[in-house]
DORO-472609 format. One record per residue: x, y, z of N, C-alpha, C in turn. Coordinates in steps of 0.2 Angstrom, whole numbers, plus 5000, padded with zeros to 4 digits. Example, Ala and Ser with C-alpha at 12.3 -4.5 7.8 and 13.67 -1.06 7.14 Angstrom:
// DORO-472609
     nX     nY     nZ    caX    caY    caZ     cX     cY     cZ
   5066   4972   5039   5062   4978   5039   5066   4984   5039
   5064   4989   5035   5068   4995   5036   5064   5000   5039
END
This chain:
// DORO-472609
     nX     nY     nZ    caX    caY    caZ     cX     cY     cZ
   5004   4994   5000   5000   5000   5000   5004   5006   5000
   5003   5011   4996   5006   5017   4996   5002   5023   4998
   5005   5027   5003   5001   5032   5006   5005   5039   5004
   5002   5043   5001   5005   5049   4999   5006   5054   5005
   5012   5056   5006   5013   5060   5012   5009   5067   5012
   5005   5068   5017   5000   5074   5018   5004   5080   5017
   5010   5080   5019   5014   5087   5019   5015   5089   5012
   5016   5084   5007   5017   5086   5000   5011   5089   4997
   5005   5086   4999   4998   5088   4997   4998   5095   5000
   4999   5097   5006   4999   5103   5009   5003   5108   5005
   5009   5106   5003   5013   5111   4999   5010   5113   4993
   5006   5109   4989   5003   5110   4983   4997   5115   4985
   4993   5113   4990   4987   5117   4992   4989   5124   4994
   4995   5125   4997   4997   5132   4999   4999   5136   4992
   5002   5133   4988   5004   5136   4981   4997   5138   4978
   4992   5134   4978   4986   5136   4975   4982   5141   4979
   4983   5141   4985   4980   5146   4989   4982   5153   4988
   4989   5154   4986   4991   5160   4985   4990   5163   4978
   4987   5158   4974   4985   5160   4967   4978   5163   4968
   4974   5162   4973   4967   5164   4974   4967   5170   4979
   4973   5171   4983   4973   5176   4988   4979   5180   4988
   4979   5186   4991   4985   5190   4991   4989   5188   4996
   4996   5190   4995   5001   5188   5000   4999   5191   5007
   4999   5186   5012   4997   5188   5019   4990   5188   5021
   4986   5187   5016   4979   5187   5017   4977   5181   5022
   4974   5182   5027   4972   5177   5032   4967   5172   5029
   4963   5174   5024   4958   5170   5021   4961   5164   5018
   4968   5164   5016   4971   5159   5013   4972   5153   5017
   4973   5154   5024   4973   5149   5029   4966   5145   5029
   4961   5149   5029   4954   5145   5029   4953   5141   5023
   4955   5144   5017   4954   5141   5011   4958   5134   5011
   4964   5134   5013   4968   5128   5014   4965   5123   5018
   4963   5126   5024   4960   5121   5029   4953   5118   5027
   4949   5121   5023   4943   5119   5020   4945   5113   5015
   4949   5114   5011   4951   5109   5006   4955   5103   5009
   4959   5105   5014   4962   5099   5018   4957   5095   5021
   4952   5097   5024   4947   5093   5027   4943   5089   5022
   4942   5091   5016   4939   5087   5011   4944   5082   5009
   4950   5083   5008   4955   5078   5006   4955   5073   5011
   4955   5075   5018   4956   5070   5023   4949   5066   5023
   4944   5068   5020   4938   5064   5020   4938   5060   5014
   4943   5060   5010   4944   5056   5004   4941   5059   4998
   4940   5065   4998   4937   5068   4992   4942   5073   4988
   4948   5070   4986   4953   5074   4983   4951   5076   4976
   4947   5071   4972   4945   5073   4966   4940   5079   4966
   4936   5079   4970   4931   5085   4971   4934   5091   4972
   4940   5091   4976   4944   5097   4978   4947   5099   4972
   4950   5095   4968   4953   5097   4961   4948   5100   4957
   4942   5097   4956   4937   5100   4951   4935   5107   4954
   4934   5107   4960   4932   5114   4963   4937   5119   4962
   4943   5118   4963   4948   5123   4962   4948   5125   4955
   4948   5120   4950   4948   5122   4943   4942   5126   4941
   4936   5124   4944   4930   5128   4942   4931   5135   4945
   4933   5136   4951   4934   5143   4954   4939   5147   4949
   4944   5144   4947   4949   5147   4943   4946   5150   4936
   4942   5145   4934   4938   5147   4927   4933   5153   4929
   4929   5152   4934   4924   5157   4936   4928   5164   4937
   4933   5164   4940   4937   5170   4941   4941   5173   4935
   4941   5169   4930   4944   5171   4924   4951   5172   4925
   4955   5168   4928   4962   5169   4929   4966   5167   4923
   4971   5171   4922   4976   5170   4916   4979   5163   4917
   4982   5161   4912   4986   5155   4912   4991   5155   4918
   4995   5160   4918   5000   5161   4923   4998   5161   4930
   4992   5164   4931   4989   5165   4938   4986   5158   4940
   4983   5154   4935   4980   5148   4937   4985   5142   4937
   4991   5143   4935   4996   5138   4934   4997   5134   4941
   4998   5137   4947   4998   5133   4953   4992   5130   4955
   4986   5132   4953   4980   5129   4954   4979   5123   4950
   4981   5123   4943   4981   5117   4939   4986   5112   4941
   4992   5115   4943   4997   5110   4946   4994   5106   4952
   4991   5109   4956   4988   5106   4962   4983   5101   4960
   4978   5103   4956   4973   5099   4954   4976   5093   4950
   4981   5094   4946   4984   5088   4942   4987   5083   4947
   4990   5086   4952   4993   5082   4957   4988   5078   4961
   4983   5081   4963   4977   5078   4967   4974   5072   4962
   4973   5073   4956   4970   5068   4952   4975   5063   4950
   4981   5065   4949   4986   5060   4947   4987   5055   4952
   4987   5057   4959   4989   5053   4964   4983   5051   4969
   4977   5052   4966   4970   5051   4970   4970   5044   4973
   4973   5039   4970   4973   5032   4972   4977   5031   4979
   4981   5036   4980   4986   5036   4986   4983   5041   4991
   4977   5044   4990   4975   5050   4994   4969   5048   4998
   4968   5041   5000   4962   5039   5003   4963   5040   5011
   4964   5046   5013   4966   5047   5020   4961   5045   5025
   4955   5045   5023   4949   5043   5027   4950   5036   5029
   4952   5032   5024   4953   5025   5025   4959   5023   5029
   4964   5027   5028   4971   5026   5031   4970   5028   5038
   4967   5034   5040   4966   5036   5047   4962   5031   5051
   4957   5028   5047   4952   5023   5051   4956   5017   5053
   4961   5015   5049   4965   5009   5050   4971   5011   5055
   4972   5018   5056   4977   5020   5061   4984   5021   5057
   4984   5021   5051   4990   5022   5047   4993   5029   5048
   4999   5030   5048   5002   5037   5048   5001   5040   5041
   4999   5046   5040   4998   5050   5034   5003   5055   5032
   5008   5056   5037   5013   5061   5036   5020   5058   5038
   5025   5060   5036   5032   5056   5037   5035   5059   5043
   5033   5065   5046   5036   5068   5052   5038   5063   5057
   5034   5059   5059   5035   5054   5065   5041   5049   5062
   5040   5047   5056   5045   5042   5053   5052   5045   5052
   5052   5051   5050   5058   5055   5049   5062   5057   5056
   5057   5058   5061   5060   5059   5067   5063   5053   5070
   5060   5047   5069   5062   5041   5072   5069   5039   5068
   5069   5040   5062   5075   5039   5058   5081   5043   5061
   5080   5050   5062   5085   5054   5064   5087   5052   5071
   5082   5050   5075   5084   5048   5082   5088   5042   5082
   5086   5037   5078   5089   5030   5078   5096   5030   5074
   5096   5033   5069   5101   5033   5064   5106   5039   5065
   5104   5044   5063   5108   5050   5062   5111   5052   5068
   5107   5053   5074   5110   5055   5080   5115   5051   5083
   5115   5044   5082   5119   5039   5085   5125   5038   5080
   5124   5037   5074   5129   5035   5069   5134   5041   5067
   5132   5047   5068   5136   5053   5067   5141   5055   5073
   5140   5052   5079   5143   5055   5084   5151   5053   5084
   5155   5058   5085   5162   5057   5085   5165   5054   5079
   5162   5054   5074   5164   5051   5068   5166   5044   5068
   5162   5039   5071   5163   5032   5072   5164   5029   5065
   5167   5024   5065   5167   5019   5059   5164   5013   5061
   5159   5011   5057   5154   5006   5059   5155   5000   5053
   5155   4994   5056   5154   4989   5051   5147   4988   5050
   5145   4985   5045   5138   4984   5044   5134   4980   5049
   5138   4975   5052   5135   4971   5057   5134   4975   5064
   5140   4979   5065   5140   4983   5071   5135   4988   5071
   5134   4992   5065   5129   4997   5065   5122   4994   5066
   5121   4988   5063   5114   4985   5063   5112   4983   5070
   5117   4981   5074   5116   4979   5081   5115   4985   5085
   5118   4990   5084   5117   4996   5088   5110   4999   5087
   5108   4999   5080   5102   5002   5079   5096   4997   5081
   5097   4991   5081   5092   4986   5084   5091   4988   5092
   5097   4988   5095   5097   4989   5102   5093   4996   5104
   5095   5001   5100   5092   5008   5101   5085   5008   5100
   5083   5004   5095   5075   5004   5093   5072   5000   5099
   5075   4995   5101   5072   4991   5107   5071   4995   5113
   5076   4999   5115   5076   5003   5120   5071   5009   5120
   5071   5012   5114   5066   5018   5113   5059   5015   5113
   5058   5009   5111   5051   5007   5111   5049   5003   5117
   5053   5003   5122   5052   5000   5128   5051   4993   5128
   5054   4989   5123   5053   4982   5122   5059   4978   5123
   5064   4982   5126   5071   4979   5128   5070   4973   5132
   5066   4973   5138   5066   4968   5143   5062   4962   5140
   5057   4963   5136   5054   4957   5132   5058   4954   5127
   5062   4958   5124   5067   4956   5119   5072   4951   5122
   5075   4954   5128   5080   4951   5131   5078   4944   5134
   5072   4943   5136   5069   4937   5138   5069   4932   5132
   5067   4934   5127   5066   4930   5121   5074   4928   5119
   5078   4933   5119   5085   4932   5117   5088   4926   5121
   5087   4926   5128   5090   4921   5133   5087   4915   5131
   5080   4914   5130   5077   4908   5128   5080   4905   5121
   5081   4909   5116   5084   4907   5110   5091   4904   5111
   5095   4908   5116   5102   4905   5117   5101   4899   5121
   5097   4898   5125   5096   4892   5129   5094   4886   5124
   5089   4887   5120   5087   4882   5115   5093   4880   5110
   5097   4885   5108   5103   4884   5104   5109   4880   5107
   5110   4882   5113   5116   4880   5117   5115   4874   5121
   5108   4872   5123   5107   4867   5127   5102   4862   5124
   5096   4864   5123   5090   4860   5121   5092   4856   5114
   5096   4860   5110   5098   4857   5103   5102   4851   5104
   5106   4850   5110   5111   4845   5111   5108   4839   5114
   5101   4839   5116   5098   4833   5119   5092   4831   5115
   5091   4824   5115   5086   4821   5112   5079   4824   5115
   5075   4826   5110   5068   4829   5112   5069   4835   5116
   5075   4838   5116   5076   4844   5120   5075   4843   5128
   5076   4837   5130   5076   4835   5137   5083   4837   5140
   5083   4843   5143   5090   4845   5146   5089   4842   5153
   5095   4838   5155   5095   4836   5162   5095   4842   5167
   5092   4841   5173   5092   4846   5178   5099   4846   5181
   5102   4852   5183   5108   4852   5186   5108   4849   5193
   5114   4846   5195   5115   4843   5201   5115   4848   5207
   5112   4846   5213   5112   4851   5218   5119   4853   5220
   5120   4859   5222   5127   4862   5224   5129   4858   5230
   5135   4856   5230   5138   4853   5236   5142   4858   5240
   5143   4856   5246   5147   4860   5251   5155   4858   5251
   5157   4854   5246   5163   4851   5246   5169   4856   5244
   5167   4861   5241   5172   4866   5238   5175   4870   5244
   5179   4875   5242   5182   4880   5247   5176   4883   5250
   5178   4885   5256   5173   4888   5261   5170   4894   5257
   5163   4894   5257   5159   4900   5254   5159   4899   5246
   5162   4894   5243   5162   4894   5236   5155   4890   5234
   5151   4893   5230   5145   4890   5227   5144   4893   5220
   5141   4889   5216   5139   4892   5209   5132   4894   5210
   5131   4900   5206   5124   4902   5206   5122   4904   5199
   5116   4904   5198   5113   4906   5192   5113   4914   5191
   5116   4916   5186   5116   4923   5185   5111   4925   5179
   5107   4929   5180   5102   4931   5174   5105   4938   5171
END
């Protein structure tokens, strides 16, 4: 599924707004807001048609209506990727700000510190750990990791995965010497 970034749509809407309004006109903000609401409702084709109709009724010159036609063309060309009503209903992100922020936090901020040199494996390991920590999934992941290590290093060596229980600790060693399980 492809979702067109809402920020890109807004860029086109603002350019079209300035074709209908004078620079600094507060009405431009309302104009953009109204069309944005319609686009968020999944009506991008209607918005495109309405903008073109307004430009024609105002008898705008070709150069004046160019940003309007650009916006309308954009909305029509990508209408299959502008079903924001459906995307929002499913909880999908419709703008990349969150994604770009996460990439900056996970990748750029860590990988550019003090000009480190990373191997591909080392960089991937660091990014995985940072993402686990940032998402608060580290403890759950660590339990999973320990179980996988146990399976690989113990269960895999015994028939049917029946690992014998360890013998009880004896007191025969040096005074105070005992093995203990460390997690």
